[in-house]
C-alpha positions as CSV (number, residue, x, y, z in Angstrom):
1,X,17.0,-16.2,-4.7
2,X,14.4,-17.3,-2.2
3,X,15.7,-19.0,1.0
4,X,13.4,-21.3,3.0
5,X,12.6,-20.2,6.6
6,X,9.5,-21.4,8.6
7,X,6.3,-23.1,7.6
8,X,3.7,-21.1,7.1
9,X,-15.1,-13.2,-16.9
10,X,-17.1,-11.1,-18.2
11,X,-20.2,-12.9,-19.7
12,X,-22.3,-11.0,-22.2
13,X,-25.1,-12.6,-24.3
14,X,-25.0,-15.9,-22.3
15,X,-27.2,-18.7,-23.6
16,X,-28.0,-21.7,-21.5
17,X,-29.0,-25.0,-23.1
18,X,-29.9,-27.9,-20.8
19,X,-30.1,-31.3,-22.5
20,X,-32.5,-33.9,-21.2
21,X,-31.0,-36.8,-23.1
22,X,-27.5,-38.1,-23.2
23,X,-25.3,-36.0,-25.5
24,X,-22.2,-37.1,-27.4
25,X,-20.2,-34.1,-26.2
26,X,-19.6,-35.6,-22.7
27,X,-17.2,-38.0,-24.4
28,X,-13.7,-36.5,-24.8
29,X,-13.0,-37.7,-28.3
30,X,-16.5,-36.8,-29.6
31,X,-16.2,-33.3,-28.1
32,X,-13.0,-32.7,-30.0
33,X,-14.8,-33.7,-33.2
34,X,-18.0,-31.7,-32.6
35,X,-16.2,-28.5,-31.5
36,X,-12.8,-28.4,-33.2
37,X,-10.3,-25.9,-32.1
38,X,-10.2,-24.4,-35.6
39,X,-13.7,-23.1,-35.2
40,X,-14.5,-22.9,-31.5
41,X,-13.1,-22.0,-28.1
42,X,-14.4,-24.4,-25.5
43,X,-14.4,-25.0,-21.7
44,X,-15.5,-28.2,-20.0
45,X,-16.3,-29.1,-16.4
46,X,-17.6,-32.1,-14.6
47,X,-18.5,-33.1,-11.0
48,X,-19.8,-36.0,-9.0
49,X,-23.3,-35.6,-7.5
50,X,-24.3,-37.2,-4.2
51,X,-27.8,-37.6,-2.9
52,X,-27.6,-34.6,-0.6
53,X,-26.5,-32.2,-3.3
54,X,-29.0,-30.1,-5.2
55,X,-28.4,-30.7,-9.0
56,X,-29.3,-27.1,-9.8
57,X,-26.5,-25.8,-7.5
58,X,-24.1,-28.2,-9.1
59,X,-25.0,-27.0,-12.6
60,X,-24.5,-23.4,-11.6
61,X,-20.9,-24.2,-10.4
62,X,-20.2,-26.2,-13.5
63,X,-21.4,-23.5,-15.8
64,X,-19.2,-21.0,-14.0
65,X,-16.1,-23.3,-14.1
66,X,-16.7,-24.2,-17.8
67,X,-17.0,-20.6,-18.8
68,X,-13.9,-19.7,-16.7
69,X,-12.0,-22.5,-18.5
70,X,-13.1,-21.1,-21.9
71,X,-12.0,-17.5,-21.2
72,X,-8.7,-18.7,-19.6
73,X,-7.9,-20.7,-22.8
74,X,-8.4,-17.5,-24.9
75,X,-6.3,-15.5,-22.4
76,X,-3.4,-18.0,-22.6
77,X,-3.6,-18.0,-26.4
78,X,-3.4,-14.2,-26.5
79,X,-0.3,-14.1,-24.4
80,X,1.4,-16.9,-26.3
81,X,0.8,-15.1,-29.6
82,X,2.5,-12.0,-28.2
83,X,5.5,-13.9,-26.9
84,X,6.1,-16.3,-29.7
85,X,5.5,-13.8,-32.5
86,X,3.3,-16.4,-34.3
87,X,1.6,-13.8,-36.5
88,X,3.3,-12.1,-39.5
89,X,3.4,-8.3,-39.2
90,X,5.7,-5.6,-40.4
91,X,8.1,-4.3,-37.7
92,X,6.2,-1.1,-36.8
93,X,2.8,-2.8,-36.6
94,X,4.3,-5.7,-34.6
95,X,5.5,-3.3,-31.9
96,X,2.1,-1.7,-31.7
97,X,0.4,-5.1,-31.5
98,X,2.7,-6.2,-28.6
99,X,1.7,-3.0,-26.8
100,X,-1.9,-3.9,-27.2
101,X,-1.4,-7.5,-26.0
102,X,0.6,-6.3,-23.0
103,X,-2.3,-4.2,-21.8
104,X,-4.9,-6.9,-22.6
105,X,-7.1,-7.4,-19.5
106,X,-10.0,-9.7,-19.9
107,X,-12.0,-11.4,-22.6
108,X,-15.5,-10.0,-23.3
109,X,-17.6,-12.7,-25.0
110,X,-20.9,-12.7,-26.7
111,X,-22.9,-15.7,-27.9
112,X,-21.5,-18.2,-25.3
113,X,-23.6,-21.4,-25.2
114,X,-23.5,-23.8,-22.4
115,X,-24.7,-27.4,-22.5
116,X,-25.4,-29.4,-19.3
117,X,-26.1,-33.1,-18.7
118,X,-26.5,-35.4,-15.8
119,X,-25.5,-39.0,-16.2
120,X,-27.6,-40.8,-13.6
121,X,-25.8,-44.2,-13.7
122,X,-22.4,-42.6,-13.0
123,X,-23.9,-39.8,-10.8
124,X,-21.9,-37.3,-12.8
125,X,-22.9,-33.9,-14.0
126,X,-21.2,-32.1,-17.0
127,X,-21.1,-28.6,-18.5
128,X,-19.6,-27.5,-21.8
129,X,-19.2,-23.8,-22.7
130,X,-18.4,-22.9,-26.2
131,X,-18.3,-20.0,-28.6
132,X,-17.8,-19.8,-32.3
133,X,-14.8,-17.9,-33.5
134,X,-16.8,-16.5,-36.4
135,X,-19.3,-15.0,-33.9
136,X,-16.5,-13.5,-31.8
137,X,-15.2,-11.7,-34.9
138,X,-18.6,-10.2,-35.6
139,X,-18.9,-9.1,-32.0
140,X,-15.5,-7.4,-31.8
141,X,-15.8,-5.8,-35.2
142,X,-19.1,-4.2,-33.9
143,X,-17.3,-2.9,-30.8
144,X,-14.6,-1.3,-32.9
145,X,-17.1,0.4,-35.2
146,X,-19.2,1.6,-32.3
147,X,-16.1,3.0,-30.4
148,X,-14.7,4.6,-33.5
149,X,-18.0,6.5,-34.0
150,X,-17.9,7.6,-30.3
151,X,-14.3,8.7,-30.6
152,X,-15.1,10.7,-33.7
153,X,-17.9,12.6,-31.9
154,X,-15.7,13.3,-28.8
155,X,-12.9,14.7,-31.0
156,X,-15.4,17.0,-32.8
157,X,-16.6,18.4,-29.5
158,X,-13.1,18.9,-28.2
159,X,-12.2,20.8,-31.3
160,X,-15.2,23.0,-30.8
161,X,-14.0,23.9,-27.3
162,X,-10.4,24.5,-28.6
163,X,-11.5,26.7,-31.5
164,X,-13.6,28.8,-29.1
165,X,-10.6,29.3,-26.8
166,X,-11.8,27.1,-24.0
167,X,-8.6,25.0,-23.6
168,X,-9.6,23.5,-20.2
169,X,-12.8,21.9,-21.5
170,X,-11.0,20.9,-24.7
171,X,-8.3,19.1,-22.7
172,X,-10.9,17.3,-20.6
173,X,-12.8,16.3,-23.6
174,X,-9.8,15.0,-25.5
175,X,-8.9,12.9,-22.5
176,X,-12.3,11.2,-22.7
177,X,-11.0,9.4,-25.8
178,X,-8.3,7.6,-23.9
179,X,-10.4,4.8,-22.2
180,X,-12.3,4.4,-25.5
181,X,-8.9,3.7,-27.3
182,X,-8.2,1.0,-24.7
183,X,-11.5,-0.7,-25.4
184,X,-10.7,-0.6,-29.1
185,X,-7.3,-2.2,-28.3
186,X,-9.0,-5.1,-26.5
187,X,-11.2,-5.7,-29.6
188,X,-8.4,-5.3,-32.0
189,X,-6.3,-7.9,-30.1
190,X,-9.0,-10.5,-30.6
191,X,-9.6,-9.6,-34.2
192,X,-5.9,-9.9,-35.0
193,X,-5.6,-13.1,-33.0
194,X,-8.4,-14.7,-35.1
195,X,-6.7,-13.5,-38.2
196,X,-9.7,-11.5,-39.3
197,X,-9.8,-8.4,-41.4
198,X,-7.7,-5.4,-40.1
199,X,-9.9,-2.9,-41.9
200,X,-10.4,0.3,-40.1
201,X,-7.4,-0.1,-37.7
202,X,-5.4,2.7,-39.4
203,X,-8.3,5.1,-38.9
204,X,-8.3,4.4,-35.2
205,X,-4.5,4.8,-35.1
206,X,-4.8,8.2,-36.8
207,X,-7.5,9.3,-34.3
208,X,-5.2,8.3,-31.4
209,X,-2.2,10.2,-32.8
210,X,-4.5,13.3,-33.2
211,X,-5.8,13.1,-29.7
212,X,-2.4,12.6,-28.0
213,X,-0.8,15.4,-30.0
214,X,-3.7,17.8,-29.0
215,X,-3.3,16.7,-25.3
216,X,0.4,17.4,-25.4
217,X,-0.1,20.8,-26.9
218,X,-2.8,21.8,-24.5
219,X,-1.0,20.4,-21.4
220,X,2.4,21.8,-22.3
221,X,4.3,19.4,-20.0
222,X,8.1,19.2,-20.3
223,X,8.4,15.7,-18.8
224,X,12.2,16.1,-18.3
225,X,12.5,13.9,-15.2
226,X,10.6,11.2,-13.3
227,X,8.7,13.6,-11.1
228,X,7.5,15.5,-14.2
229,X,6.3,12.3,-15.9
230,X,4.5,11.1,-12.8
231,X,2.8,14.4,-12.3
232,X,1.8,14.6,-15.9
233,X,0.3,11.0,-15.8
234,X,-1.5,11.5,-12.5
235,X,-3.0,14.7,-13.9
236,X,-4.1,12.9,-17.1
237,X,-5.9,10.2,-15.0
238,X,-7.5,12.8,-12.8
239,X,-8.8,14.7,-15.9
240,X,-10.6,11.5,-16.9
241,X,-12.0,10.3,-13.6
242,X,-12.8,13.6,-11.8
243,X,-13.3,13.1,-8.1
244,X,-12.7,9.4,-7.4
245,X,-13.3,7.9,-4.0
246,X,-12.9,4.1,-4.8
247,X,-9.8,2.3,-3.5
248,X,-7.1,1.6,-6.0
249,X,-4.3,-1.0,-6.2
250,X,-1.1,0.2,-7.8
251,X,0.7,-2.6,-9.6
252,X,4.4,-2.6,-10.4
253,X,5.0,-1.5,-14.0
254,X,6.8,-4.0,-16.2
255,X,9.2,-3.9,-19.1
256,X,7.4,-4.3,-22.5
257,X,5.4,-7.6,-22.6
258,X,7.8,-9.6,-20.4
259,X,6.0,-9.0,-17.1
260,X,9.5,-8.4,-15.6
261,X,10.2,-5.5,-13.2
262,X,13.4,-3.6,-12.6
263,X,15.0,-0.9,-10.5
264,X,13.1,1.6,-12.5
265,X,9.8,-0.2,-11.7
266,X,10.4,0.2,-8.0
267,X,11.5,3.8,-8.3
268,X,8.6,4.7,-10.6
269,X,5.9,3.1,-8.4
270,X,7.0,5.1,-5.4
271,X,7.1,8.4,-7.2
272,X,3.8,7.7,-9.2
273,X,2.0,6.7,-6.0
274,X,3.1,10.0,-4.4
275,X,1.8,12.0,-7.4
276,X,-1.5,10.0,-7.6
277,X,-2.2,11.0,-4.0
278,X,-1.0,14.6,-4.2
279,X,-2.2,15.5,-7.7
280,X,-5.2,13.2,-8.2
281,X,-6.3,12.8,-4.5
282,X,-6.6,9.1,-5.2
283,X,-7.0,6.5,-2.4
284,X,-4.1,4.1,-3.1
285,X,-4.4,0.8,-1.2
286,X,-1.3,-1.1,0.1
287,X,-3.2,-4.4,0.1
288,X,-2.3,-7.2,-2.2
289,X,-5.0,-8.4,-4.7
290,X,-5.6,-11.7,-2.9
291,X,-9.4,-11.8,-2.3
292,X,-10.3,-11.9,1.4
293,X,-13.5,-12.8,3.2
294,X,-15.1,-10.1,5.2
295,X,-12.7,-7.4,3.9
296,X,-13.4,-4.5,1.6
297,X,-11.1,-5.2,-1.3
298,X,-10.2,-2.4,-3.8
299,X,-12.4,-2.3,-6.8
300,X,-9.8,-0.8,-9.2
301,X,-6.2,-1.3,-10.2
302,X,-3.7,0.8,-12.1
303,X,-1.4,-1.4,-14.2
304,X,1.1,-0.5,-16.8
305,X,4.1,-1.3,-19.0
306,X,7.1,0.8,-20.3
307,X,8.7,0.5,-23.7
308,X,11.9,1.8,-25.3
309,X,10.9,4.2,-28.1
310,X,13.8,6.1,-29.6
311,X,15.6,8.0,-26.9
312,X,12.7,7.8,-24.4
313,X,10.8,5.3,-22.3
314,X,7.1,5.3,-23.2
315,X,5.1,4.6,-20.0
316,X,1.5,3.3,-20.4
317,X,-0.8,3.4,-17.4
318,X,-4.4,2.1,-17.3
319,X,-7.0,2.3,-14.5
320,X,-9.4,-0.6,-14.7
321,X,-12.2,-2.2,-12.8
322,X,-10.7,-5.3,-11.3
323,X,-13.9,-7.4,-11.6
324,X,-14.9,-6.5,-15.1
325,X,-11.6,-5.5,-16.6
326,X,-13.2,-2.4,-18.2
327,X,-10.8,0.5,-18.7
328,X,-11.8,3.6,-16.7
329,X,-8.9,5.9,-17.7
330,X,-5.6,5.7,-19.5
331,X,-2.5,7.9,-20.0
332,X,0.9,7.7,-21.6
333,X,4.1,9.4,-20.4
334,X,7.6,9.7,-21.8
335,X,10.8,9.8,-19.8
336,X,14.2,10.6,-21.4
337,X,16.6,7.6,-21.3
338,X,19.4,10.1,-20.7
339,X,17.8,10.9,-17.3
340,X,17.8,7.2,-16.4
341,X,21.4,6.8,-17.4
342,X,22.4,10.0,-15.5
343,X,20.8,8.6,-12.4
344,X,22.2,5.1,-12.9
345,X,18.7,3.5,-13.0
346,X,18.3,0.2,-14.9
347,X,15.0,-0.3,-16.8
348,X,15.7,-4.0,-17.4
349,X,16.1,-6.8,-14.8
350,X,19.7,-7.9,-14.2
351,X,19.2,-11.3,-15.9
352,X,16.9,-10.1,-18.7
353,X,18.5,-12.1,-21.5
354,X,18.2,-15.5,-19.8
355,X,14.8,-14.8,-18.3
356,X,13.5,-13.8,-21.7
357,X,14.8,-17.1,-23.3
358,X,13.0,-19.0,-20.5
359,X,9.8,-17.1,-21.2
360,X,9.9,-18.2,-24.8
361,X,10.2,-21.9,-23.7
362,X,7.4,-21.5,-21.1
363,X,5.0,-20.2,-23.8
364,X,5.7,-23.0,-26.2
365,X,3.1,-25.9,-25.9
366,X,1.6,-24.2,-22.9
367,X,-1.5,-25.8,-21.3
368,X,-4.5,-24.1,-23.0
369,X,-7.5,-26.5,-22.6
370,X,-6.8,-28.4,-19.4
371,X,-10.4,-27.7,-18.2
372,X,-9.4,-26.9,-14.7
373,X,-9.4,-23.4,-13.3
374,X,-6.4,-22.3,-11.2
375,X,-5.8,-18.9,-9.5
376,X,-2.4,-18.2,-8.0
377,X,-1.2,-15.3,-5.7
378,X,1.9,-14.5,-3.7
379,X,1.5,-12.6,-0.4
380,X,2.2,-9.5,-2.6
381,X,-0.4,-10.4,-5.2
382,X,0.0,-11.7,-8.7
383,X,0.6,-8.6,-10.7
384,X,4.4,-9.0,-11.3
385,X,5.3,-8.2,-7.6
386,X,8.6,-6.9,-6.5
387,X,10.3,-8.5,-3.5
388,X,13.2,-6.8,-1.8
389,X,16.0,-8.4,0.2
390,X,14.7,-10.2,3.4
391,X,11.1,-10.0,2.3
392,X,9.1,-13.2,2.8
393,X,7.3,-14.9,-0.1
394,X,4.2,-17.1,0.4
395,X,1.8,-18.8,-2.0
396,X,-1.9,-19.0,-2.2
397,X,-4.0,-20.9,-4.7
398,X,-7.6,-21.6,-5.7
399,X,-8.7,-24.5,-7.8
400,X,-11.9,-25.7,-9.3
401,X,-11.3,-29.5,-8.7
402,X,-9.5,-31.7,-6.3
403,X,-5.9,-32.0,-7.6
404,X,-2.2,-32.2,-6.9
405,X,0.0,-29.1,-6.9
406,X,3.6,-28.6,-8.1
407,X,5.4,-25.3,-7.7
408,X,8.9,-24.6,-9.2
409,X,10.9,-21.5,-8.7
410,X,13.2,-20.5,-11.6
411,X,15.8,-18.3,-9.9
412,X,17.7,-15.4,-11.4
413,X,20.9,-17.3,-11.5
414,X,19.4,-20.1,-13.7
415,X,18.9,-22.7,-11.0
416,X,15.6,-24.4,-10.5
417,X,14.2,-25.4,-7.1
418,X,11.2,-27.6,-6.4
419,X,9.2,-25.7,-3.7
420,X,6.0,-27.8,-3.6
421,X,5.5,-31.2,-5.1
422,X,2.3,-33.3,-5.1
423,X,0.6,-31.4,-2.4
424,X,-3.0,-32.5,-2.5
425,X,-6.0,-30.1,-2.5
426,X,-9.0,-32.1,-1.5
427,X,-12.7,-31.5,-2.3
428,X,-13.1,-29.6,1.0
429,X,-10.7,-26.9,-0.3
430,X,-12.1,-26.6,-3.8
431,X,-13.0,-23.0,-4.9
432,X,-11.4,-21.7,-1.7
433,X,-8.2,-19.7,-1.2
434,X,-5.6,-22.0,0.3
435,X,-2.1,-21.3,1.4
436,X,0.4,-24.0,0.1
437,X,4.0,-24.8,0.9
438,X,6.2,-22.8,3.1
439,X,7.3,-19.2,3.3
440,X,10.6,-18.2,1.8
441,X,13.1,-15.4,2.4
442,X,14.3,-13.2,-0.4
443,X,18.1,-13.1,-0.9
444,X,20.7,-12.7,-3.7
445,X,21.2,-13.4,-6.6
446,X,18.5,-10.8,-7.6
447,X,16.6,-10.4,-10.9
448,X,13.6,-11.8,-12.6
449,X,12.3,-15.1,-11.2
450,X,9.5,-17.2,-12.4
451,X,7.1,-19.1,-10.1
452,X,5.4,-21.8,-12.1
453,X,2.4,-23.5,-10.6
454,X,0.9,-26.7,-12.1
455,X,-2.2,-28.5,-11.0
456,X,-3.5,-31.9,-12.2
457,X,-5.9,-34.6,-11.1
458,X,-3.1,-37.3,-11.1
459,X,0.1,-37.2,-9.2
460,X,3.1,-35.7,-11.0
461,X,5.9,-37.9,-12.2
462,X,9.1,-37.6,-10.2
463,X,11.7,-35.0,-11.4
464,X,15.5,-35.7,-11.3
465,X,16.6,-33.7,-8.2
466,X,19.4,-33.3,-5.7
467,X,19.3,-31.7,-2.3
468,X,21.9,-29.1,-1.5
469,X,21.9,-26.4,1.3
470,X,18.4,-27.4,2.3
471,X,16.9,-27.0,-1.2
472,X,15.6,-29.5,-3.7
473,X,17.4,-28.5,-6.9
474,X,16.1,-29.8,-10.2
475,X,18.8,-31.3,-12.4
476,X,17.0,-31.5,-15.7
477,X,17.0,-28.8,-18.4
478,X,14.0,-26.5,-18.7
479,X,12.5,-28.3,-21.7
480,X,12.6,-31.7,-19.9
481,X,11.0,-30.1,-16.7
482,X,8.2,-28.8,-18.9
483,X,7.7,-32.1,-20.6
484,X,7.6,-33.9,-17.3
485,X,5.3,-31.4,-15.5
486,X,2.9,-30.7,-18.4
487,X,2.7,-34.4,-19.4
488,X,0.7,-35.6,-22.4
489,X,-2.5,-34.1,-23.7
490,X,-5.7,-35.3,-21.9
491,X,-7.2,-38.5,-23.3
492,X,-10.3,-38.6,-21.2
493,X,-12.6,-36.3,-19.3
494,X,-11.0,-37.0,-16.0
495,X,-7.6,-35.7,-17.1
496,X,-7.8,-32.2,-15.8
497,X,-4.8,-29.8,-15.7
498,X,-3.9,-26.2,-15.3
499,X,-0.9,-24.0,-15.3
500,X,-0.1,-20.5,-14.1
501,X,3.0,-18.4,-13.8
502,X,3.9,-15.3,-11.8
503,X,7.0,-13.3,-12.7
504,X,8.6,-12.0,-9.5
505,X,11.4,-9.4,-9.5
506,X,13.8,-9.6,-6.6
507,X,16.3,-6.9,-5.8
508,X,18.5,-5.5,-3.0
509,X,17.1,-2.9,-0.8
């Protein structure tokens, strides 16, 4: 629980279309008719224009916001599909698909078109970004085919080295396939999301099994305990990157696709960081991933998940460029569950069952097309941070429009506390990183907690609350809280909304 203390996308193939005459799409209802969700992903943005403002500069900001809203709607859709199991798969394929979704990083789009319009009478400028789903399918199918051909050529070269007895070069070459597999996973995720043909996916899977088997044979790692696994994985990343001098953030690894940490997450991160430094000579940064002005932020991040697979934990790590989301290296490790049990290390959060049920409710009817961009961080970043007893928790946000902010903390014991309500972010703070609310102290009960942040242009309706022990507890059930906070769907352009969540794992020292 958190106690109160003291106050404290990748764009490829971008096409710009500027309209000189009034367009129907600036009307909310007409926009829904012209660009239906069944055929398009869209993002909308608007802004007032005063006499002192250059219209060209306004358009550039609106284009960026509209495109960000578009990519965010796709990202939310991807995550919802994973959690709610809304697509029909056989059991084995569904597990593989969840793993792909869990490592999904960022949407790469081709064929985005952006419309702009200035309504002189109202002194309002508008931008609409849209992409046809049919064109996305073509784009991602091409990526899969191109990467498949590249993988095939790399495997042939690796086999030549292996057959000639050059095992070192064979191992290095096989490892070159790993980031290519991650790029294919990204493309496959979108293809499956859009319910397009899955043709060719089995061939990629066969290649991946072949490569991983060859790596295992050449490396000859036992992976009997945590140090073995971390050493093996650090070595695998090093084989792919070579000498690497860029700063790297190391995120906490999380259980399957839940974004929840555990005692194992904390233990693994400490051991893995040690091996990354000793084995790979990597420069691991202890900074959070909150962007700072006049500070050199790390360009790369290592993120990962772990999955139960038979009598082992399968641990998946990927090194990515933070700005582009492009995978630079990837490696899998396997840790015997017997070792975890012997050392009394839990790989699930203490309140996993209840937290997972909450996650399902959060994903249902989530805000997808609110047309406001919202970024959220804690003082330990936003990549499923772990807070230990007596750590302080603070909040930072960045929004694309003036709005009101509401933050609710769903504690590990099931209680719900209103941390921030109707805090206004004015136009002077738009697109800037702003600290909101107070700082809080981490204390028991421990487990997976969810910080839900909502932003909207109108004030939020009051929640049913009661004050106890210095906290504002919410009395309503979760579904009523979500109905109240999310409200109804927008009925006009001015109704802008956004929603973000960060899963925080708290634990005793």
